[in-house]
N, C-alpha and C positions, 0 to 999 in steps of 0.2 A: 199924224199918228192916230190910229183908230182908238175907240174906247177900251178894249182889252188891254192893248199894249200900255195905254196910260195908267190902267188900273195896276198892271204888274209894277210898272216903274214907281208909281206913288206908294204901293205897298212896301216894296223893298226899301225904298227911302225912308218911310216911316219906321220900320223895323230898326234901321240903322240909327235913326235919330233918337228913338227912345230906348235904345239898348237891347233890342230884341235879338240882334245879331252881334257876334263878337267884334267884327271888323268890316267896314265897307270895303268890298273887293276892289273899288276903284279909288281908295284913299291916297294911293301913290301914283295915280295916273291921271291924265288930263281927260276927264269924262266926256268933255265936249268934242274930243279928237276922235272918239270911237263912233264908228257907224251906228246909226240908230238900231238897225237890225242886230248887229252884234251886241249892242248894249242890252237889248231886250233879251237876247239869247243868254248872255252872261248872267244877267239878273235872274232869269228864270232858272239857270242852272244852279246858281247859288242858293236860291230859295228851296229847290228840290234837295240840295246837298244838306242844307239845313234841317229840312223836314226829315230827311232820312236819319241824320244824326239824332234829332230829337226823338224819333220813333225807336231808334236803337237804344238810346238812354232809357226811355220809358220801358222798353222790353227788358233790358238789363235789370232795371229796378224791380220789375215784375218778377223776373227770375230769382232775383235776390230774396224778395218777399216770400217766394214759394220755398226756397231752400231754408230760410229762417223758420217758416212755418213747420216744414218737415223736421227740422232739427228740434223744434219745441216739441213737436209730437213724439219723436224718438226719445227725447229726454224725459217726457212725461211717461212714456211707456217704461223706460228704464227705472225711473223712480217708482213707478207702480209695482215692478218686479222686486225692487229692493224692499219696498214696504210689505210685499206679500211674503217675501223670504223672512223678514223679521218677524211677521205674524206667526208663520210656521215655526220658527225657532222658539218663539214665545210659547206656543201650544206644546211643542216637544218637551220644553223645559218643565212646564206645568205638569205633563204626563210623567215625565221622570221623577218629579218630586212626589207625585201621587203614588207611583209604584214604590218609591223608597219608604214612603209612610206605611203602605201595605206591608211591605216586607219587614219593616221594623216592628209593626204591630204583631205580625205572625211570629217574629222572633221572640217577642215579649211573651206571647201566648205560650209558645212551645217551652219557654224557660220556666214560665209559671207552672205548666204542666209537669215539667221535669222535676221541679222542686216540690210538687205537691205529693203528699202521701195519704190520699183520702182513705185508701183501704189498707188496713194494717192486720196481718195475720201473726199473732203472737203464739209461738209454740213453746210450752214449758216442758223441759225435758224431765224435770223432777215430778210434776203431777200428771205428766202424759195427757195434757189437755191443749187444745188450741182455742184461743179466744179471737174472735174476728170483730174488729172495730172499723167504723167509718167515722172520720173526723173526731175521734175520741169516744165515740158512742158505741157501746157494745151491741153487736148484732147477734152473734151466735157463740156458744161455747160447745165444743165437741171433744169426744174421746180421740186420742190418736195412739199409734204405735210408732215409736221412733227406733233408731238403730240399737241393736242388742250389743252385747259384749263383743269387741273385736270389730265392730261394724258401726262405730259411733256417728250419730248425726252431727254435722259441724255446726257449732254454735256461731252466731254472727247475725248481721242485718244484710238482707239480699233483696234484689228486685227480680221478678220473673224475667227469664230469658227465652222461654219457649213454651207454647201451650200445644198439647196433642190430646186430641179426643180420646183416642185409644192408642197406647203404646205398648210394645212387647219388649220385654227386657232380653236383650241378646246375652247378657252377662249371666242371668240366672234363669236358664231353661226356657226362655221365650215366655216368661211369666207375664200374664196381662197387667197392665197399669192404666185403668180407665181414668179419663179425665186428669191427665198429668199436667202439672204446672212445675216446670224445671226452673230451678233457681241457682244451681251451682253444679256444673259438669253433668254427671248422670244422677244428681240428687233431685228429687221431685216431691211435691205433695200429690198424692193420687189416691184413688179409691182401692179397696181391697174386699175380696170375699171372705178373708179371715177375720170376721168381726168379733169372734170369741176372744181374740187376742188384743183387742183394742183397750186402751188403758194401761198397757205395759209395754216395755221394750221388746220388740219381736221382729223388726225389719233388718234389712242389710244396709240401712242408713237413710232410706227415704222416710218421709212423714206419710204414714197410712191413715187414711179416713174411711168411714162408712162410704160406700159409693155414692149414695144420695147426697151426703154432705160434700163429697169431693166435687160432685156435679154442680151443686150450688156455688161453691167456691170458684170453680173453673168459670162459670158464667159471670160471676161478679167481676173477676179479673178481665174477662173479655170485655165487659161493658165499661168498666172504669179505666182499663188500659193498663199494660204492664208498667208503664212509667209512673202511674199513680198508685202502684200497689207496692208494699213493703212486706217482707216475710222475715220476721225477727224470731230467731231461735235463742232461747235463753236457758241457762241451768236451773 
């Protein structure tokens, strides 16, 4: 037996003896009865099969490791997406809360403006005077003309509903009503050219002022806002 054949035989025998192979292929046969050439062939074939099986096992383990790695990568990506989604939801929730706070603050501001009566025009029907106050402090006192007999100016407390720099009365011959501040239907505080009648009842129900005074009042209402102005007409 040449050196190579001896090496193959000894190698296979050693693998079997030390547990390197699962089973000696000749455990149930009379090894000495097999031709030496056949023995060498069978041993060589057995070694090759075991080597292939080992390589397949290694390859399978490698493929499984790759699959596990890919699964871990996919799970990591999925978790990253979940985390990102949670962060976006948190940002949206914060923005919603911020907007709610802004809207609530705006509502409080509007409510405060609605309840505010910083500018008060008090028209006294008996004295035919208008007193104009801001936060209780007297700003002006002017003569007025209110409604004459049969055209009474309605007493009460009102807020301006419409401002017109120049209005013409369709009911009374297209009469000019400069700087009109309407407070009830067709009733308004406005300027007049009939200044000689100021200080007594002379209108058809409106509150007439000297045009310069009507202009001042008009611009004050514009500046402070209709919601912050009260027109109070008292007897």
